[in-house]
N, C-alpha and C positions, 0 to 999 in steps of 0.2 A: 506493501499501500504506499502511496505516494506520503510526503509527510504533509500535514497541516499547516495553514496558517496557524499564529497561535496570538499574535498580538492583541492583547487586551481580552481573550477568552476567558469565560469564569474559570473553566473546566478544562485540562489538555492533558492529553497524553504524548509524550516526547519520544519515540522510539522506542516503547514500551513492550516488553517481552518477557514471557513466562516459560522457561525451562523447568521440570521437576523430573528427576532420576533418569538425566539423560533424554526427556522427553517434550517435545516443546507443545504446550499447551495452546501458546498465543505468539506467532512469529511477530516480529519487530514490527509495532504501529504506530500510528502517531494521527492525533485526532483532537479538534477544539472545537467547544460548543460553548455557544455565545448566550448570556443571559436573554431570557425569549426565544430561544431557539431548539427546534426540535430534531433529532438526527434520528433516524433509522438506521439499526445496525442488522445487516442480511449478511447470509453466508450459508452453507449447507450445516445440516449438524453434526457437529465436532471440528468445527473451523475458528473456533475462538472468541464467540461472541460471548457466553455466560462468563467466559475469564477474562476477558476485556472489562466486564460490565464489573465485575469482584476487583478489578484492579483500579476501576476508576475511584471504587466506591472508598478504596482504601482498606479495606479485610484481605487483599493480600497486596504483599509487596511484587513489583515487578523484578523478575531476575537481569532484568538489562534496561537502562532509561528510567525516565520518571512521569510521577502523575502529579501534578500541581492544580490548585484550588486558590482561586487569587493568587496566584504566584509564590506560592507557599507547597512545600509538599504534599500531599493529603497523607493524614496520621489519624488513623478511627479512634486511635485512645484520647484524642486533642477534644476538647470539647466544641470549638468552632466548628472541625469536620463532622463530628455527629449532629449538631445542630441543623448544616446548611444540607445534609446527606437523607432524602427520604428513598427508600427502595422496595422494589419486591423482585428479588434476587432467588431465594429459597422462601417457601412460605414462611410468613409468623407463625410463633408459638401459639398455639389458641387454648385459653386454660377450660377443660371440659366443664367447672362449674359457673362460670360466667356467660350468661347472655351476650349476643352481638351489641346490645345498646352498653353493656358492662363494660365489654373490651376499648368500644368508641369512649366512654367516658374515660378510663385511664388514660388514653392517649391523649383526650381533649385534656387534660387536667394536668400534664406535664408540661404544655404549651402554653404561655400566656395569650398567644395573638391565633391560637387557632379556632374554628368556627365552632358552632353549636353543635353537638353531636345530631340534634334533628336534621342538619344541613346534611354530616354525612351519611345518615341514614338515606335522607330521599335523594342524593346523589346518584346512589346504584339501586335505587328502588328497594330499599331492606326494611321499608318503615313496616312492611305486615311481619317481617321474621324480627323485629327488635327482640321479642323474649324468648328467641329459640335460643338453645344451647348447640355447641358446633356439631352435636353428632346428630341432631336434627335436621341439618341442610343435607342438601344435596351438594354433587359437587362444585354445580356452577356458581349455586349459591355462595358456598364455602370461597370460591375465588371474589365472588363480588364482597363478600365480608373481607378476605384479605385486601385488596384495591382499596376498599373503603377506609381501610386503618391508616392505609401509606395516605392515601389523598386528604386525611382527616389535619394531618400537622403540615405547620408551615413548613415549605421547603426552598432552596435557592438552588437545588439540583435535584430531580427527580430521575432515577433508575429503573429499568423493567426489564424484565427477561420473561419474554413473551406473555405476556400480561392478558392476551385474547383468548390464551388456554381453557375449554370448557365453557365456553360462552356461546348464546346463539346468537345469529345475528343480530337481532333487536340490543341485547347486551353488549356486544362489540360498539353499538352506537354510541352507548352511555361512557363506554370508556374514551372512545375519538371524544365526547363533548368534555369529559374531565382533563384531558391531556390538553385540549387547546384551551382551556379555561385558564389549565396553570401556566401554560405559554404566553396570554395575555395578561399573566400577573410578572412576569419576566422570569419563568423557571426555566433553567434549562433541563432539556429530556433530551436522554439516548435510551432508546427503545429495541430491543430485539423484536423482531416479528417476523413470521412465517406469513401473515394476514397481506397480501397486495393492496385490499382495498383500505383496509386499517391504515398502513404506510401511506399512501397517495394521499388520502384526506387529513392526518398529523405532522407528516415530516416536512422540514424545509429543504435538506438533504438527505441522500442515501448515502451510508457507507457500506464498504464490501469486506469484511472481515476475514482473512485468513487466504489474503491475493496478494 
């Protein structure tokens, strides 16, 4: 992949790569994301899209190159990094004895500028399911709950790994609207997706990973 321009970008990967036990999980990759911009990460399974998202999040350190947030190395142990990043890379843990609205109340309580729980429920049409426990949800409803938790909190950067999984066409429309609203608020978005219609609707740019 050709290096991306990095001047003034909010989140930047500069020639970042990851090699584990001699296996290349992500070849040298450069990408820059501006505030209010959405990039779609494209590529076949195993190309390194999820690995790139993990590097961008700071959860994994690159073997080579670097990842910068506002010009500083991304470090998940720093409060500023954790505050900036909202992500759905792996499904968030759900407590079996808490309802969906209970989960959202916990998330919104952590952030002074988070929106009301009712807004988070309405965004993904979960109002009727607010008192359900996780085990009472279908796989698609559970995915909507995961998305509601991610979008409920404020963030400068939103990292999404195939968020359309297990969603029907209408629910994918809700996802697209949520991403577009985040962009309008100035959030930088990186989204790995295999859905060309979703990509067409949300993405300013497409970045092929692993090439």
